N, C-alpha and C positions, 0 to 999 in steps of 0.2 A: 335307944333304937338299936336293933340288930339288923344286919343285912343277911339274907338267907340265900345260899347258893342252890343251883338247880339240883345238885346231888341230894340235898335234903328234901326239896320239894317233890322230886320224883318218888323218893321213898315214902314220903308223907301221903301223896295221892294214891300210891299203890298199897297203902296200909301196912307198910313195913315198920316193925317196932324196933327202934334203935334209940340210943341216948340222944341223938340229934333230933329225931322226929318227936321224941318226948319233950325235949326242950322247946321245939317249935310249937307243939300243941299247948304247952304251958304258957308260952308267950302270947299266942293269939288271943286277943281280947283283954290282955292284962298289961302289955307294954307295946310300944311301937315296933312294928315289923316292916322291913322293906326288902326290896329286891331291885335288880337292875334290868334295863331293857334287854340286855343279852340273856339274862337268866329267864326272863319272860318268854323270849323266843325259844330257848332250849326246852323249857318245860312244856309249853303249849304244842310244840311240834310233835311231841310224843303221844298225844291223844288220838286214838283211832275213831272213837265214837263222837259224832258232832255234838250231841247233848252234853257229854262229859267235857268236851273242849269249851263249849259256851259257859258251863258252870264254873270251870276252873278259871277261865278268862275273867269272868265277872268277879269272882272272889279275889283274884290277884290284882285286878285293877282297883280294888277298894283300898289296897295298901299303897304305901309310898313307892313309886317306881322311879328310880334314878336313871338318867341318861349317862351311861358309863364311859363311852368313848368320845374323845375329842383329840385334836392334834397333839396338844401338850401331854395328855395322858398316854397316848399311843407311844410317844417318844420316851416318856418315863417308864412305861411298862417294858419297852425294849431294853432300856438300861438295866432294869431290875432282872429281866430274863438273863441278860449277859453277865450280870454280877453273880447270879446263882450258877450259871454255867462255868464261870471262872473258878468256882470252888468245887466243881465236880457234880453239880446238881442240874439236871435237865428237866424242866417242867414239860409235861407231855402235850398240854393244850394251851394255845395262845389265849383262849378265852379265860382260862384260870388266872393267867398273869394279869390280864386286863381287869378282872373282877378283884383280885387281890390288890392291885395297884389302886383301884378306886377306893377300896375300903381303907387302905393305908392313908391315902391322901385325905379322905373324908373323916378319918378317925372313927370308923364304924366297926364294931366287932362283927366278925363273919362267922355264921353258923354253917358248917360244911362237914361233909363226910368223905370228900375226895382227897386222897393223900398228897396230891400236888400242892396243896396249900400248906402242908407241914413245914417245908423249908422256908416258906415266906414268913411263917410265924417265928421260926428259929433264927433266921438270918436278916429279915427285912423289917421286922416290927409289926407285922400283921397280928391283930388280936383275935384270938379264937373266942367266939361267943359261948362255946361250951365250957371253956376253962374260966371265963370271966363271970359265969352265972353265979 
């Protein structure tokens, strides 16, 4: 099972050819693919056309969608953010720390193209689905 971040889904739906979208394309239909509720919101909010929105929603809801946030995870994500900041790394988006924390706790490899996840791989034990393929 891999967990796919919005950065990859957005590129995928836009038809952008990257190592991450190629990995996602190869995974769909051959291995379990998941995302989080936060990722679902981030991806779907970007669709302007109602028909595209409905198609994407239907496709994404067919996958495993995890509920990412809860009180304990929020506290743990804040601790992880602070740990990175103490070593001089500031993650730009809170949602990325929440997603990274979920994947660390659930032991799910994350497929991403957003550089904010790199320090989580390097310092917090997040597993990159691109590197583990």
